N, C-alpha and C positions, 0 to 999 in steps of 0.2 A: 632647413635646420629644424623646422617644426616636424617634418616627417621622420628625421632622425630621433628626436626626442620621443615621438609617438612609438617609433619602432623599438626603442629601448625600454619604454614603459611597458609595452605589450610583452616583450621578452621577459622582463623581471616578473610580471604578473603571471605568466605561463609556467615559470619555474618555481613559483612559490609552492611550498609543500602543501598537499591536500590536508584537510582536517581529519585527524585520526578519530575514529569512532570508538566509543567504549562498548565493545561487543559483550553481550551476555548470552547465556544459554538457557533455554526454557524446555520444559518437557510438554509436548502436545498431547492434550487429554482427549480432545475431540475436535472435529471439523465439520461444519455443515454448509454446503452450498446449495442455496435454494433460489427458486424463481417464482415470483408472485406477479399476478395480474393487477395493474393500477388503473384499470379503466381503459378508455379509448380516447384518442385525439381525432378530431374531425379536421381533415386538411383538404385543401383543393388540389386535385391532380388533374392537369389538363383542363377539360371543360366540365368535370364532374367533381362531386365532393365525396371523399372516402373516409371511412372510420378506420384508423389504424390502432391496433392494440399497443398499450404501453406496458412493457415488461420491466421489472426491476429484479436484478440478480444481486444477492448478498452473499458473502463469504464470511462466516462467523467461526472463530477458533476459540477454544478454551485451552489455556496454557498455565502451567505452574512454574513460577520463577521467583527467585529471591524471597521465598517464604510466603508468596502470595498466589492466589488463583485468579487469573485475569481472563476476561471475556473481551475479545477484540473483534472489530468488524472492519473488513477491508474497504478502502476507499474505492469508489466506482472505477473499474478498470475493465478493459476488453478481455484480458487475460488474467484469470485469477490464479493465485498461488495455491498449489496442492501440497499439503504436508502430511508426513506419515504419522498416524496416531501412535501413542506411546513411544515416539522417537524424540530426539532432541533436535532443536532448531536454534541457530544463532540469530540475534537481533540486536538492534541498538535503538536507543530512544533519542528522537530528534524533536524537542519541544513536546508537543501533545501527541506526536506520532510515534508509533512503534514500527520500525523499519526492518523488513526481511529481505534477503536477496534470493532470486531464484538461480537456476543453473546457468542461465545466461548473463548473471550479474545485474539484472534489472531490478530496481527497487519496487517493493510492494509495501504501501503504507496502510497501516491499521490504526483505528482510533479505539480507545478504551471505552468500553460501555458498562463494565461491572469489575469490581475488584474486592476480594476478601482475603483476610489474613488466615493462613493455615495454622 
């Protein structure tokens, strides 16, 4: 009986409609993907100690949307989103994140670092 109730609960939960996002369109003004050296980490490897460089990659975009110019930085990710400059991009806002989808429908989250009214 418990298994039946659990099965019905899972079925109802899986058929619940997904949250619809409020999609907006913005014009990409510029994009800068850069890599910086943040020092080295000393780690033991086998019986020796090795210094490994620490690299930080950032993806910064400047976009105009809804009467504002926004500067956004992508959350650390292995594969960064590349957008066409002077092109339009669709996004939605999820709390503090600005979310874009790539061609494979994977989410790329950006945080707001600067905002100015046009």
